[in-house]
C-alpha positions as CSV (number, residue, x, y, z in Angstrom):
1,M,19.7,-21.0,16.2
2,P,16.6,-22.0,14.2
3,A,17.1,-25.1,12.0
4,G,20.6,-25.7,13.3
5,M,22.2,-23.0,11.2
6,P,25.4,-21.3,12.4
7,W,25.2,-17.6,13.3
8,S,27.2,-16.5,10.2
9,T,24.8,-18.2,7.8
10,Y,21.8,-16.9,9.6
11,L,23.1,-13.3,9.6
12,K,24.0,-13.6,5.9
13,M,20.6,-14.8,5.0
14,F,19.0,-12.1,7.1
15,A,21.1,-9.3,5.5
16,A,20.4,-10.6,2.0
17,S,16.6,-10.8,2.6
18,L,16.6,-7.3,4.2
19,L,18.5,-5.8,1.3
20,S,16.3,-7.5,-1.3
21,M,13.1,-6.2,0.4
22,C,14.5,-2.6,0.5
23,A,15.6,-2.9,-3.1
24,G,12.2,-4.2,-4.2
25,A,10.4,-1.4,-2.3
26,E,12.7,1.2,-4.0
27,V,12.1,-0.2,-7.5
28,V,8.3,-0.2,-7.0
29,H,8.4,3.3,-5.5
30,R,10.4,4.6,-8.5
31,Y,8.2,2.8,-11.0
32,Y,4.9,4.1,-9.7
33,R,6.2,7.6,-8.6
34,P,3.6,8.5,-6.0
35,D,2.4,12.1,-5.9
36,L,3.8,13.4,-2.6
37,T,2.8,17.0,-3.0
38,I,0.3,18.5,-0.5
39,P,-2.3,20.7,-2.0
40,E,-2.9,24.1,-0.5
41,I,-6.6,23.8,-0.7
42,P,-8.2,20.5,0.0
43,P,-10.1,19.1,-3.1
44,K,-13.9,19.2,-3.1
45,R,-15.9,16.0,-2.7
46,G,-15.8,14.0,-5.9
47,E,-12.7,15.6,-7.3
48,L,-10.3,12.9,-6.1
49,R,-9.6,10.1,-8.4
50,T,-9.1,7.7,-5.5
51,E,-12.8,7.9,-4.4
52,L,-14.8,4.7,-4.9
53,L,-17.2,5.4,-7.7
54,G,-19.4,2.4,-6.9
55,L,-19.9,3.7,-3.4
56,K,-22.1,6.6,-4.6
57,E,-24.3,4.3,-6.6
58,R,-24.8,1.9,-3.7
59,Q,-25.7,4.8,-1.4
60,R,-28.4,6.0,-3.8
61,E,-30.2,2.6,-3.9
62,P,-33.2,2.5,-1.5
63,Q,-32.6,0.5,1.5
64,I,-35.4,-2.1,2.2
65,P,-35.5,-3.1,5.8
66,Q,-35.2,-6.9,6.4
67,Q,-37.9,-8.4,8.6
């Protein structure tokens, strides 16, 4: 086994770390409460809050070709 640990210690540490990761994911999931509903009609462009607002501004700037 890695680091000379016995199997029982290794399995206990593995189970504890797996349970703590699952518990942490559950806590975060319950805290942020994601919206898992699927809309019937897809939203129009610009209606989503998750769109990058700075992206539109960057696309409007004129592109000067580098020589």
